[in-house]
N, C-alpha and C positions, 0 to 999 in steps of 0.2 A: 432845876425845878421843872419837871415835864408833866404835862397833862395829855391824856388821850381822850379824844372826843369821837364818839360813835354817832354817825349820822344815819339817816334812814334810807340810804342807797343800798347798793349791793355790796356785801362784805366779801370782797374778792381778795383773800389773803390766806396763805396756808396756816394751819393751826400752830405749827412750829414757830413761824414768824410772829403770829398773833400773841402767843403766850410770852415770847421774848419781849415784845413791845410793852405788854401789860405789866410784866414784872419790873420794868424800869420806870413805870409811871407812879407819880405821887397822888394823882387825882384822876378818876374816871368819870367822864360826863356822858350821859346819854342825851342826844337831841331828839326829843319827842319819840317817834317810832324807832329811833336807834336803840331804845330800851328793849325792843323785841329781840334784837341781836343778843343782848346780854342774857335774856331768858333762855334762848335756844342754846347758848354756850354754857349755861348753868353758872353764870357769873353775876355779880351784883355791882351796879354803878354806885358811886358816891352821891351823884346829883343827876336829876332828870330836869331838863329845861325845855320850854317851848309852849305852844298853845294847846298841846295835848290832843290834836285832831287825828293823829295816826298811830298813837300808842295803843297796844292791846290792853284790855281791862285787867288781864292777868299779869301784866308786866310791872310789878312793884308799886302800883298805885296805892295799895293798902299797907305797904311796908313802911313802918315808921322810922326805920333805920336809913332809909333813902330820902335825901332832901329833894323836895320838889319846888321848882321856881316856875310859876305859870304866868304866861302872857296872853293878852287878848289876841284873837286871830287877826283883827284889823290893826296891823302895825306896819312900819316902814322897813323893818329888817327881818331877814330870815331867822329861823330858830338857830341855825348854825352860827350866824354872825353874833347873835345874842350869847351863845355858848362861848364863843371866842372872847367876847368882851368880858364875860363873867370870869373866865380864866385869867385874863390880864388883871382884872380888878382884884383877884385873890393873890396876885404876885407871881404868877407863873410866866416864865419867859420863853418856854418852848412848847409848842402844840403840835400834836400828831392828829391828823384827820383820817378816820377810817369810815368806810361806807359812804364816801362823799361823791361817788360817781355811780353810773350804771342804770339809773332809773330815768329821771327827768333831765334832759339836756340843759334846760335853763338853770336848774339847781347846780348841775356840774359846773357850768360857766360861772355862776355866782360864787361857788367855792374857790375856783381859780382866781377870781377877782379878790377874794380875801387874802390869798397868798401875795398878790401884787400890792395890796394895801398894807400888808405887814411883812415886808421882805426879810428873810432870814429868821423869822419867828415861827412860821407855820410850815409843816411838811405834810403833803397829801400823799397817802399810800393807796395804790391801786394795783391789784394782782402782784406782779413781780417788779414793780417800779415805784419810785418815789419822785415827787415833784416839789421844787422849792423856787422861790423868787429871790433875787439878790439885786441890790442897787450899787451905786458908785462908791458908797462908803464901806463896802464889804468885799472881802475876798472869800471865795468858796473853795475849801479843800475837800477833795474827794479821795477817800482812802478805801481802796478795794482791790479786786483781782485784776491782773493784766487781761486785756481784751474785753473788759466790761464795757458795755455800750453807754455812752453819754450823749444826750441830745440837748441842743441849745436853741432857744427861741427868743426873738426880740419881743418884749412885752409892752413897749411904749409906742408913742406916735412916730418918733424918729428912730432910725436904725442906730444902735449904740456902738461905741468903739469897744472892742473886746480884746483882752490879752489872755492867752492860755499858756499853761505849761504842762507837759506830760501827756498831751493828747496827740493822737496820730495825725490829725489834720489841725495844725496849729493856727492860731490867729495872733498876730503881733500888732496890737493897736489897729485892728482892721474891723470893718463892718461886715455884717452878713449881707451879701449882695442879692441873695434870692431868698424868698420866704422859707424854703425847705433846706437851705444850705447847711444848717446846723444839725440836721438829723443824722443819727447813727455814727457819731464820732466814737473813738475807742481810747480807753486808758492804756497807755503804753508801758507805764511802770506800775509800781504798787500804789501810787498816788498821783493826783493831778491837781491843777489849780486853775481857777477861772476868776478873772477880775474884769468888771465892766467899768470903763472910764466915765461913761455918762449914760443916763437912761436906766432901763430896767430889763433884766433878763429872767426867763424861766429856764430852769435846768432840770432835766429828767435823767435819772440814773437808776441803776439796778438796785433792788431793795436791800441787798446785802452791802452795798457801798455806804460807808460811813461819811456823813456830811458834817463839816465843821465850818462855822462862820468866824472869820477874823476881821475885826474892824481895821480900817485903813485911814 
């Protein structure tokens, strides 16, 4: 059960990858001005959600086939977080965020915080990469091409213990000693595995790499 959420940032993804992602989705949500992306792509969202302060008047506001969920601008959560919660409320377990970066740095950081809040459930796509968070209850399988780049970041207060398999620079129940130590690792086989023993990790992989979460 996958939902794709279009945010109001820069839509940095190839049309080929975009259409592939949309074809696999059961629900398409536009976050406020994210509806403008749908209009330019000549696509139609199922739902538009937000305070409607950045959406174009021509972007489906008069379309009765598109559901609108409107919030007051004076609220504690971003429109994107409200869209994520709406997706979970409807029973969707996997969320893809598009257009979630590239404009305001604070919104980009807020969207990454959502990944950390819901590890293994949200993937953020940007250009040719995808970003996901995992916790100690999850193993991340990466199925992709040999030599594909994978970067690992500690996402918690303390440096977590990490065990990897199939990466060029392996970690065997070790910590990242330096803030940038996990940058530019490489898949050596057709798949790799990452398990964090404690804490929280952010993993960045090539967009064509398939990510699978396994509970431990």
